[in-house]
N, C-alpha and C positions, 0 to 999 in steps of 0.2 A: 103692286096687291097680293099681296104675299097672305096665307092666311093659315092658321097657328094649328089644323087640322090635318092631318096626315102626313106632317112635319116628323122630325126625328126629334125622339125627347132631347131638351138643353142639357147642356154635363151639369153635375152637381158644385155647386158654390159652394167654396170654404162657409159661408156662413148655416149651409145648410148640412153639410158635413160635419161641422161644430155643436149642432143641434141633435143631431142622430147621434153622435159622441154622448155628449148631453144625457141623452136618454138614455141609451144604453145604459152610462153610468149611475144614473137613478134607479130603472129598475136591476142592475145588480146589486145593488144598496138595499132596496127593497129586500131583496130576496134573500142577501144578508141578514138583517135585522128577523128577517120571518125564520129563516131557519137556527138565529139564537135565541128565538121563541120558541122553537119548536124542543128546544132542547132546556130551556129552563121548563115548559110544561112536562117533559119528562120525569123534572127535578123535584115537580110538587106533590104533593101526598092526596093526587084526585082519586077517587073512586073509577076503576079501571074502564068502568064504560065512560065515563064524562072525560076521561085524559085518552082514548080514541076518537071521539068525537071532536076534541079541543084540535088533535093532532090532525083528522083528515080536513077540518077549516080549513087548519094551517094551510096543509099540501094543498088542497083546492087552490086557494088562493095564490102557490107560486107555478101551480099548473096553466093558470089565468094568465101569467105576468108571462110565463115562457112561452105559452102560444101565441098570443099576440103582441106580444115585440119582439122577438126573436126570431119565434117564425112566419112572423108579418103575415098574422089570420086578419089582423083586422083591417087590412088592405083586399082580402080575395071577397069574391060573387058571394051569392046570395044561398048558391049550390051549396060550395063549401059550406058554409056556416051551417047551412041547414042539415049537412050531413053530420057535423061535431055535435051538433044542438041533439040529435036523436042518439048519439055516441055515451054523451056527455048524459042524457036521460037513462039509458038503458046502462049504465055506470052506477046512476042514484038508485035503480029499480034494485039493483043488486046488492049495494051497500044498504039500503033502508031493507033488507030480508035478512043482511048479516049481521045489524045489529043488535038486534033480539039475546042474541047468544051469546053479545058483548056485557049484555048485564049484571049488574051484581046479585048474583045468589046469595042466599042464605048464607051455606057453606063457606061461600069467599069472602062473606060479611064478618062474619067468626072469625074466621084465619085472620083476617087483617085487623081487627079490633084487638085478639089476644097479642098476635107477632110485635105490634104497637106498644103494649104494656110487658110482655117480655122481655127479659135482657138479652143482649146479643150473645152469642155463645163464642163472637170472636174476641170479647174483652176479656174473658174470664181465662183462656185457651194457656194464656203465660202464666195464672197460677196455678194451676191445675197441672203443670208438667213443673213447678216449682216445690208444688208439694210432694207430688212424685217422686221427686230429684231427693229430694230432702226427706221422706220415709228411707228411699232406696240408699243413699250415703250412711242412716242411722243404720240399719241394718246391717251394710255390709262393716263400718267400724266396728258394731257389737259384733259379729261373726268372727271377724279373727282374735278379738280378746276370749270372747267363749270358746274358741277351739285351743287358743292358748293354752285357758286354763284346766284344758282338759286333757293337756299333750303334759303336765309337770305333773 
């Protein structure tokens, strides 16, 4: 009559280990996809506040996955989960207080609209340099000829 209560935990079977590895690889894949999604959002032409909010939501999902699976918080007791909930709540309060500063101010909106219609200075640098070199070359070529004419 052996009781399962109070006995040492059974060693992990091969199926248990394979299931854990599969879970870790799935979470790793989800984190990689979320990271690529964050990079993709950074390249979108979103207003500043919207981009920050989307990036924060993606980051929160990544934190949840890491804490739940890699830090094994899903198997913890109520005290640890309650403490974590209080920390997350305080973090959300701080974020909510900061988000109004990330709002799109009228000056930022005007600058964003003007910059989207304004040609980039980097596309014309070579043309201005070529014009300047061409002008300098004409002046340099004209100077010796003009100086040679005065010498005769």
